[in-house]
Each structure stands twice: as structure tokens, then as C-alpha cells.
N, C-alpha and C positions, 0 to 999 in steps of 0.2 A: 148493028152489033153493039152489045153493052160494053161500056168502057170500064166496068168494075170487074175485078177478079178477086178471088179469095186471098187474104193476106197470108194464108198458110202456104201459098205457092212457093216452090223452091226451084232454083236453077239446078239442073242435073247434068252430069257428064261423067266421063271416065278419064282417069289420069293414072298412068303406071299400072293399068290393069285393075284399079280399084274404083268402085262407084263413089262419086263425089256429089254432095248436095250442099248448096249455099243459099242461105236465107237472103231475101231481098230487103232493102231498106224500106221505110214507110213511104211508098210511092203514091202519087196522086190517085192512081187507079184503085188503091185500097180504101180510099176515102169517099165520102159523099161529095156532091157537087160543090159545096162550100168549103170542103176541107176541114170541117169541124167535128166529124164523127167517122167511124168506120163504115164502109159501104154496106156491110152486113147488119148495121144498126147499132153496134156497140159504141158508146160515147168515148171520147178521149178523156182520161182521168183528169180531174181538177184537184189540186193539192193546196194545203194550207200550211204556213209555217210562221214562226216568229224569229226575229233577229234582235238581239239585245246588246246594248253597250252601257257601261257604267259611268256615273258621274256627269251625265247630262251635257250641257253646252252653255254658251253665253247668249241669252235670248236676243240681245241687240245685234249679235253677229250671226245668228242662226235663222231667225224668223224672217221670211221674205216680207218686203214692204208692200208688195202688190198681191192681189188675190186673183184666182181664176187660172186659166190655162197658160197664160204668158207670164207666170211669176218670175221675179228676179232671183238670182242666186247670191245671197250674202256670203261673206268670206268663209264661214264655216260650212257652207253647202257648195262651195266652188267645185269640189271634186265630183259633183253630180252632173257636171256640164254635159257629158256624153251619154248619160242615162236619164236625163231630166224627163224625157217623154214617157218613161216608164214609171215615174215616181210621183206619188201624191204626198204633199206636205200638209199635215194636219196640226194647226197651231192654236194656242190660246186657251186650251182646256185645263181645268184645275182639279185637284183632289180636295174635295170639300170635307173638312174634318169633323164638323158638327161637335166641336168642343173636345174631340179626342186629341191626344198628343201626336205630334209628328215624330215618329221613330226614324232617325236618320237612315237613309238608304234602304228602308224597309217599307215604309208607309206607301210611297208612290208606286213601287213595283207591285206590291201585293194587291193594291186597289186596282191597278191596271188589269191584273189577270184574274181576280176573283170578284171584282165589283163591290167589295166591302172594305172599308177602312179598318185595319187591324186594331183591336182593343188592347193589345199588349205587344211588347217588343218580340219579334220573331214569330208572332202568331200567323198561321195560315188559316184563313177563314173558311176555306172550302175548296172545291174542285177548280183547277185552273182552266182558263179559256181554251188552251190547246187540247186538253183532255176532253172537255165537253164536245169539241168539234171532232176529235178522233173517235169518240164513241159513235158518232153519226156516220163518218166516212171512212174510218180506218179498219173496220172489221174484215174487209175482203182482201187485205194484203198480209204479207208475211209478218211485217212489223206494224203494229198499230200506230206507232210513232217512233221517231229516232231523235234522241237528245244528244247534243254535242256541245262541248266546251273547249274553246281554243286555249284555255288557261292551264291545262294539265291537272285540273282538280275535279274529280267526279262528283263531289258533294255540291259543286256550284251548279245548281239547276233551278229553274223557275217553272217546273212542270210538276203538278201535284194531283194525284188521284183523289185525295181528300185531305183534310187537316192532318198533318203529321205523316202522310204517306207520299214521299217524293219519288220521282223517277230520276235515277242517277244519270249523269252525263257520260257519254263516251269521250275520252280525252286523248286516246292514242289513235292516230290515223291507221297504223298497222293493225291494231286490234279491231278497229271499225271495219277495215277491209276484210279481215278474216270472218267477222261476224256476218257481214252482208254477202260477201262473194266467196267465202270459204266453202267448207264441206257441205253445209246445208243449202247452198245456193243451187236452184234448179234453173237452168237456162231456158227462158220462155220459148226459144227458137229451136230447142233440141227435140227432134221428132222421135228419138229413141228413149224418151224419159222412162226411167225405172225408179220406183220409190225405194228409199233406203229401208231395209227390213227392220233396222233398229228403231225407226220411227213408228213402224206398225206396233212394235212392242210397247213403246212409250204411250201411244194412243190407247192401247188396250189397258194399260195400267191406270191411266186417267179415267177411262170409262168404268173400270172395275170399282173405283172408290165412290162413285156417285151415290149409290144407295146407302152406303155407310155414312157418307157425309150428311145426307138428308136426315138419317136417324140421329146423328150426333147433334145436328142443329136444333132439333126439337127439344133437346135436353138442356140447352144453354140459356143463360140470361140474355137480356137485350144487348148489353155491351159486348159480351163475347160473341153473340150472333153477328153483330156489326163487324167485329174484327175478323170473324171467320168468313163473312161475306166478302170482305176486301181480299182475303187470301184466295177464295175460290174465284173471284173475278180475275185474278192473275192466272189461275189455272185454266179458266175458260179461254183466256186470251192465248195461252200456250196451246190449248186444244185446237183452236181455230188455226193457229200457225201450222200445227201438225196436219190438219185436214188439207190445208193448201199444199203442204209439202208432199202429201200422199197422192193427191189428185193431179198434180202438175199444173203449172201456170198456163194461161192462154198465151199465144204467140205475141210478141211485142218487137216489131222489126227495128225500132229505134234502140233496143236494148243491146248493149255491148259490155262485156265484162272489162272493167278498166284495168290498167296495169297496177301491180302492187306498189304502194307508196314507198319511196326511198328517201333517206336522209331525215328521218324523224328526229326532232330535237324539242322536247317539251319544256315549257317554262313560261314565265311571265315577262321576261325581257321582250320588248316590243317586236324585234325581229323574229324571235321564237314564236310568239303568239300569232303574228301575221302569217308566218309560214305554215303553222299548224292549221290556221283558219283556211288558208288557200287549199291545203291538201284535203281537208274535210269537205270543203265546198265541192271539190272535184269528185269525191266519192259520193256525196249527196246527189249530185247531178245524175250519175249513173244509177243510183238507187231509185231515184224518181222515174227515170226513163224505163227501168226494168220493173216498175210498179212493185217494188219491195215495200214501199211505204207511201202514204199520201199525206202524212202529217210529220212535221219536224220542228225542232227548236235549236237554233244556233246561238250560242252565247260567245260573243267576242271578248267581253270582259265583264267581271263581276261588278255588282253595284258598288262595292268598296274597291274600285278598280286598282288591281295590283300591278298594272302595266308600269314598266320602268325602262329607262334607257340602259343598255349594257354597261355594267360597272357602277351604276348609280345606286346610292343607298336609299333614295327617297322615291316612293311610288306616286303614281298619278293621284290616287286618293289623298295621300298625305300632302301633296302639293296644293290641292284645292283648299286645304286648311291653312297651311303654313305660308304660302306665297302671298305677298301683298298684291293688290290690284295696281298695276302700273298707272300713274296719274296721267301720263300722256296717251297711252294706248287705250286705257279704260277697261282693261281685262288682265288676267294673269297669263303672261306669255308662256311660261313653262307648262302649266297645267293645260292650257289651250292647245299646246302641241299634241297632246294625246287625244283631245276632242277632234282635232283635224285628222289624226291618224285613224280614229274610229270611223269617221265619215269616208275616208279613202277605202277602208276595208269594206264598208257597206256598198260603196260604188262598185268595187271589184266583185262582190257577191252578185249584185244585180246584173252586171255585165256578163258574168259567166252563165247565168240562167238564160239571159237574153240571146246568147250566142249559139245555143243548142237548138237546131231545127226540130220541130215536132208538128206533124200534120201540116196545115197551111201556114202555121206561124212558128212560134218558138216555145220552148219549155216554159219560159216565164209567162207567156200568154195563158198558159193553163195552170198558173199558180196565183195564189194571193199570199203575200208575205207582209207581216206587220212588224215594223221596226220601232223600238221604243226604248226609253231609259227610265231610271228611277227618280230623277229630279231634273230641274232646269239648271239653275245656278248652284253647283254643288257646294260652294263655300258656305252658303247659308242654308243648305239642305232644302231648297225651295221646291215644294210640290205643286206650285202653281206654274202654268205655262209648260206643262210636261210635253216633251217633244214626241211626236208620232210621225211615221211615214208608212206608206204602203207601196208595194211594187207588184206589178203583174195585173192582169185583167180578169183572172178567175174564169177563163173560158168565155169571156165576153160579158161578164156580169158587172165589171167595174170599168169606169172611165179612168184614165191615168193622165199624168202630167198636169195636175191641178193643185193649187194651194187653196186650202179651205181654212179660213180663220173663224174660230168659234169662241170668242173671248168670254171667259167665265163659265162656260158649259162644263158639265162633269166629263171626266175622261172616259167614263163608261159608255159614252156614245160610240167610241171606237170599237169596244168589245161587242156591243150590240150589233153594230154594222157587220163585223167579221162573222158573227154567228148567222145572221140572216143571209148574207151572201153565200155562205157555205151550206145553206139549205136547212138550218135548224128552225123548227117551228116555235120561235120565241118572239114575244112582242115587247119584252122589257128586260133590262139587265141592271143589276146593282141593288143596293139597299140604302135606306134612309135618304139623305140628300143626294147620294150617288145613284139613286134609282132613276132610270131614264127609259122612255119609250120612243126616243127620237134618234133614228139612225142618221148617218151623214149622207143625206140624199144627193148632195152635189156630185158625189163620185159614183152614184148608182146609175146603171143604164136603164 
């Protein structure tokens, strides 16, 4: 007798004269023999995300002294002790300027995500890494990607459709909950799904303008066609979301609508930011389990980190400039407090994803998260030794718990690796001296 049954199976009964049906969790019998895919052949989804913190770290206190799977945890990575087996540390890589200026808190991050050193302050050289990946894996979900900032400021984002076209961040956990799990949310396990008639009208309206749009595009110059194409790209994404909403999602037994967030308190005081980050992480976990998105960006703090202690006048960023290096300690103790807090938040993020069962493993097992910052030692705006970490095994495509030292190599090796792991058919990433065709093979399975 076959051990597999259809994951659409429900428990049925009668209570108080009414018929009751209850969806089952993701049991072993819904999966293949290895627990890596559904018994009926559909794969478990693999997700990609970024996690960003501002103002870097102290290299001598952050970079492990040993390489390989048994790397040590220096003081600024001590909070990773319980999740070390899930985390790769990628150290030693540089932003190679080729004579271009280092624009403080901009050059490092923009090169990380676009592969190109910006030629002017505030310049975005092209499409960001997350969007490249979302175009490949995000089209089959309700949201192609979800951007979040724990800072309370929607303009703080490092997700760009193209130069000058940013994807704003969600900053309110309550608003994010409404967006994901509010009126437009279709429970994947609801057998009585009925499309909202308002969505039918919206889809009809979008379909009706296609011919007119094509006629208009033929009359425009090249620059206006480019701008119109960006606009219609957004409309096409909306159309895909509507189609998904009208057809109803496939069942996902790990999906549960989370409770509505309580106690929202936005701001850049460290307790406020830490709490917002925790609440958004919780919502993200269920958004991933319910396959609402497969790409996300979590910003813990801005590159010019505005984190501060309650009642303090000076921010983390300002401390990196104004505070002297303690001669005995060898670092800035007050600024370093926020670097430590950032690593604690990262450890908490990894812990939460690793704690949620999915298939034969965990949600984190089916994710690849790239954590990074804008600089190494922020006092000098150093864009050498940029810190990177990854968490998760991307459905078995990544080995974890390894420290890879790549001294002097371009940081674009990380971006190339992320794209290749997520299935993009690319053999190189970056421009000029940042161009690389060498992924980080030490972490590939």
C-alpha cells in the first residue's frame, strides 16, 4: 500500500450538527521519500532574501581567525553561537574603486547590490541583486518581493528596479499584516475559495488598456518608451497578482494566518527598532510559509545608522565619527554597542527561520539569506573587508557553517554566487575591476 496521500486531504466530521473540515499539517506522507518535495511531484519553494545593517563592524573583532567549518567566533560574532551551524561568514573581500571616489555609506552598498562602483554620490547604477533574482523566481507568487525596514522610514530601501526606481519599504508591522493577510489574502487551505468580483473588474481594466498602450508606445521617443516600459512592468506584476488571486493558491499545509501584531512602536531608538524587526520577522515567516512571496529584503538599520539609545542625542552613525578609539580596548566602545546589537538581531532572525518546521527540515533550509553592510570600519568609511554572511542551505544547494576568507577579491563574488545558486543563467557579475566569473565554490554543494 502506498504511503503517499494527496496533501489536499482533510479531516472531516460533524460538530453541533455542522460539517467540519480541518486541514492537515505537512505530514511525511505528503512528501517524497527524502522529504524534499511533495509526493505528487511539486517541489518545496526555495526563497532568497537580504538582511542589511549599517555602519559595519570592527574587522579585528568580527573576522574569524580560522577558516573552514570549525571557525571561531570573535567578540562581535559571539551572538551567533547557537546558529553558527546555519551561518557562513565571507570575509576579506574589497570594493575596488578603479580611481573613483569612495562616497561614504553609498559606494560599498551600491556595489554590493549592482556590481558597479557608483560614479556619483547617490547614483544607482542599475537593477539590484534582489530584483534580478525576483524576476526569475518571484513571478508565481502574490508579491514578487517584500521590502521591510525596521527603522520606520519607507524611503530607506536597497531594492531598485533600475536606476532611480526604488521599491519602498514597509515600515509598519500592522500595515504589513493588512497587506499580506488582510482582505486580499486567500487561504491556500480553503476549499471553498471564491474570487473577489472586484478583482475581476480590475483585471478586465488592465487587459483593456493593452492595445492602447501598444499604440502609444509606438509614438514615443526612446527615453519615454523606457519610462513607459518601467510603468507597464509594474502593471504586469499587478496583473500577475490578480491572476493568482482569481485562480486561488495551491494548498500549503504549513500555512497559518498569524495573529495581528500588537504594540507597534515605530522609531530608531534601539528597543523600538529591535521590536519592529522582531514583529516583521514573524510576519515574514508566515508570508513565506503561505508562499505569498519568495524574495524579501529586511533592513535592520540604514547605512547612516540612526540607531540610538532611548533619550540619547547622538546616533550610531554619529558615534562612529565622533567617538575616539579607546587606546586600551582598540575600538570605539559606544559605537561598537550598536554593532553588537545588530549581530544579535541577525542571530534572532536566523533563529526564527530555523525554528519553523517545513518538509523534512526547516523554513531556513529552504531559504538563502545574504546579510551584508555598507562598510567595514565605519569611522574611516572603509570599503575594504566588507562583511558578508549567508544563512540557510537553499534547498540543499548551499553548505553552511563555514568561514571563507577571500582576501582582496571583489565583493561581487558574493552576488554572482547568490544568482547562480538561485538558478539564474549567469556566468559573471560586475563591471570593470569588480567583474568576476568566480563564485564562492567553498559553500556550494
